C-alpha positions in Angstrom: 138.1 92.3 49.7 135.5 95.4 49.3 133.1 92.9 49.8 134.5 91.8 53.1 135.1 95.3 54.2 131.1 95.7 53.9 130.5 92.6 55.7 132.8 93.8 58.4 130.8 96.9 58.5 127.8 95.6 58.5 128.1 93.0 61.5 129.7 95.9 63.8 126.7 97.9 62.6 124.5 94.9 64.1 127.0 94.5 67.6 126.4 98.3 68.2 122.3 97.6 67.9 122.9 94.6 70.1 124.6 96.4 72.5 122.5 99.5 72.5 119.6 97.8 72.9 120.9 95.6 76.1 121.9 98.5 77.6 118.1 100.0 77.1 117.2 97.2 78.8 119.3 97.6 81.5 118.4 101.6 82.2 114.9 100.6 82.0 115.5 97.5 84.4 117.4 100.4 87.2 114.7 102.7 86.7 112.0 100.2 87.8 114.5 99.2 90.9 114.6 102.6 91.9 110.7 103.2 91.7 110.6 100.0 94.0 113.0 101.4 96.4 111.3 104.5 96.8 107.8 102.5 97.0 109.4 100.5 99.7 110.9 103.7 101.7 107.6 105.4 101.9 105.8 102.1 103.2 107.9 101.7 106.4 108.1 106.1 106.2 104.6 105.3 106.4 104.3 102.4 108.8 106.6 104.0 111.1 104.3 107.1 111.2 100.9 104.9 112.0 103.1 102.9 115.0 104.2 106.9 116.3 100.3 107.9 116.2 99.7 104.5 118.4 102.6 105.0 120.4 102.1 108.6 121.4 98.2 108.1 121.8 99.1 105.4 124.0 101.1 107.6 126.3 98.9 109.8 126.2 95.8 108.4 127.8 98.6 106.6 130.6 99.5 109.7 132.1 96.1 112.0 131.8 94.1 111.4 135.0 90.7 109.7 134.9 89.2 107.0 132.9 89.7 107.1 129.0 86.8 108.1 127.0 85.1 104.7 126.3 84.4 106.2 122.2 86.7 108.3 120.8 87.2 109.1 116.9 90.2 111.2 115.5 91.7 112.3 112.1 95.2 113.0 111.9 97.0 114.0 109.3 100.5 112.3 108.7 101.6 114.2 105.8 101.1 110.6 103.8 97.2 111.2 103.6 95.0 111.2 106.3 94.4 108.4 108.9 91.5 107.6 111.1 92.0 107.3 115.0 89.6 105.2 117.0 89.7 104.6 120.8 87.7 102.2 122.7 87.5 101.2 126.4 85.8 98.8 128.2 85.6 97.6 132.0 88.3 94.5 131.4 86.6 92.3 133.8 89.7 90.8 135.0 88.6 88.8 138.1 91.7 87.6 141.3 92.1 84.1 142.7 89.0 84.4 144.8 86.7 84.9 141.2 86.1 88.8 142.4 86.2 91.2 140.1 89.2 93.1 139.7 88.0 96.8 139.8 89.4 100.4 137.6 91.2 98.0 135.5 90.0 99.1 131.5 91.4 97.6 128.4 91.7 100.1 126.1 91.8 99.0 122.3 93.7 101.8 119.9 92.9 100.8 116.0 94.8 103.1 113.1 92.6 103.1 109.7 93.6 104.1 106.1 93.9 103.9 102.1 96.7 103.4 100.5 96.4 102.8 96.9 92.5 102.4 97.2 93.4 99.5 99.6 91.8 99.9 103.2 94.7 99.1 105.9 94.7 99.3 109.9 97.0 98.6 112.6 95.9 98.0 116.4 97.2 97.8 119.5 95.4 97.0 123.3 96.6 97.5 126.6 95.3 98.1 129.9 94.8 101.1 132.3 94.4 101.3 136.2 92.9 103.6 137.9 92.3 103.9 141.4 88.8 105.4 142.5 
């Protein structure tokens, strides 16, 4: 009877160790999942901030009288790091149905460049601006 009791205790110890190992692996996996969620949230916030920068600059250009600057570069601190906003403006070169070039229309390109995790990132929009004159 003593031997059977010892075997039962040894078996219970193995059960506890196995349970502890499974719990430890579960906690590690859960921690990794939380880290991935936080990274995804940061990336989403960073992307939202870049889109907001592009949107704000586009609205500023559209609201400002006169033709946009041909070339302009600005550095902006986003809270997630510094980004570079590059603006270029060229005549659109659009033609009407009589093959005459339409004047006063510029194609504006806005590019935001930044680095995330050592990798270069960028977003770009193009739009037209009409100025009579």
